[in-house]
C-alpha positions as CSV (number, residue, x, y, z in Angstrom):
1,M,-76.0,59.2,52.8
2,Q,-74.4,55.8,52.2
3,P,-74.1,53.4,55.1
4,A,-70.5,52.9,56.2
5,Y,-70.5,49.2,55.3
6,E,-71.2,50.0,51.7
7,K,-68.3,52.5,51.6
8,I,-66.1,49.8,53.2
9,A,-67.1,47.1,50.8
10,R,-66.3,49.4,47.8
11,D,-63.0,50.6,49.2
12,P,-60.1,49.0,47.1
13,R,-58.0,48.8,50.3
14,F,-60.7,46.5,51.8
15,A,-60.5,44.2,48.8
16,E,-56.7,44.2,49.1
17,L,-57.0,43.4,52.8
18,V,-59.3,40.5,52.2
19,S,-57.1,39.1,49.5
20,K,-53.9,39.5,51.6
21,R,-55.5,37.9,54.6
22,N,-56.9,35.0,52.7
23,R,-53.6,34.3,50.9
24,F,-51.7,34.5,54.2
25,A,-54.2,32.2,56.0
26,L,-54.2,29.7,53.1
27,A,-50.3,29.6,53.1
28,L,-50.2,29.0,56.8
29,S,-52.9,26.4,56.5
30,F,-50.9,24.5,53.9
31,I,-47.7,24.7,56.0
32,V,-49.6,23.3,59.0
33,L,-51.2,20.6,56.9
34,G,-47.7,19.6,55.5
35,V,-46.2,19.4,59.0
36,F,-49.0,17.4,60.5
37,S,-49.2,15.1,57.5
38,T,-45.5,14.5,57.7
39,F,-45.8,13.6,61.3
40,V,-48.7,11.2,60.6
41,F,-46.8,9.7,57.6
42,V,-43.7,9.1,59.8
43,A,-45.9,7.5,62.5
44,V,-47.5,5.2,60.0
45,A,-44.7,4.4,57.6
46,G,-41.7,4.9,59.9
47,H,-42.0,1.4,61.4
48,G,-41.2,2.2,64.9
49,V,-39.3,5.5,64.5
50,F,-41.4,7.2,67.1
51,A,-41.1,4.2,69.5
52,A,-37.4,4.3,69.4
53,P,-35.7,5.7,72.5
54,L,-33.6,8.8,72.3
55,A,-30.7,6.9,74.0
56,E,-30.2,3.4,75.2
57,G,-32.4,2.9,78.3
58,S,-34.1,6.3,78.0
59,P,-37.8,6.6,78.7
60,W,-37.9,9.4,76.2
61,T,-38.8,8.4,72.7
62,W,-38.6,10.2,69.3
63,G,-42.4,10.2,69.3
64,I,-42.6,12.2,72.5
65,I,-40.1,14.7,71.1
66,G,-41.9,14.8,67.7
67,G,-45.2,15.5,69.6
68,W,-43.6,18.3,71.6
69,I,-42.2,19.8,68.4
70,I,-45.6,19.7,66.8
71,Q,-47.1,21.5,69.8
72,I,-44.4,24.2,69.8
73,F,-44.8,24.6,66.0
74,A,-48.6,25.1,66.4
75,F,-48.1,27.7,69.1
76,L,-45.5,29.6,67.0
77,I,-47.6,29.5,63.8
78,T,-50.6,30.8,65.8
79,G,-48.3,33.6,67.0
80,V,-47.2,34.5,63.5
81,Y,-50.8,34.8,62.3
82,T,-51.9,36.8,65.4
83,A,-48.9,39.2,65.1
84,R,-49.7,39.9,61.5
85,A,-53.5,40.1,62.1
86,N,-53.0,42.5,65.0
87,G,-50.5,44.6,63.2
88,E,-50.8,45.0,59.5
89,F,-54.4,43.8,59.1
90,D,-55.9,45.6,62.1
91,S,-54.2,48.9,61.2
92,L,-55.5,48.7,57.6
93,I,-59.1,48.0,58.7
94,K,-59.0,50.8,61.2
95,S,-58.0,53.3,58.5
96,I,-60.6,51.9,56.1
97,V,-63.4,52.2,58.8
98,A,-62.2,55.7,59.9
99,E,-62.4,56.9,56.3
100,A,-65.9,55.3,55.8
101,T,-67.3,56.8,58.9
102,K,-66.2,60.4,58.3
């Protein structure tokens, strides 16, 4: 009898799962890289954009708001990955493992 891991490795659904997961993770990684790189580019080349107050006399600056937006973005993108991983990816791997361990 074959070990379950050999059955899993040969299952075409497993190859599909790995491919989908890798493409999704790579796409999200490039999006995050783009957002963070843009933030750094604006900080370096913006010549004071982030130091500018939101309104005259306000202690809040555009940099503080930008930083909060980056934090919220990171939280949301993590949620997007987690939702897909816990939904589509987990259900697919459960069915593959169930079939391999019959």
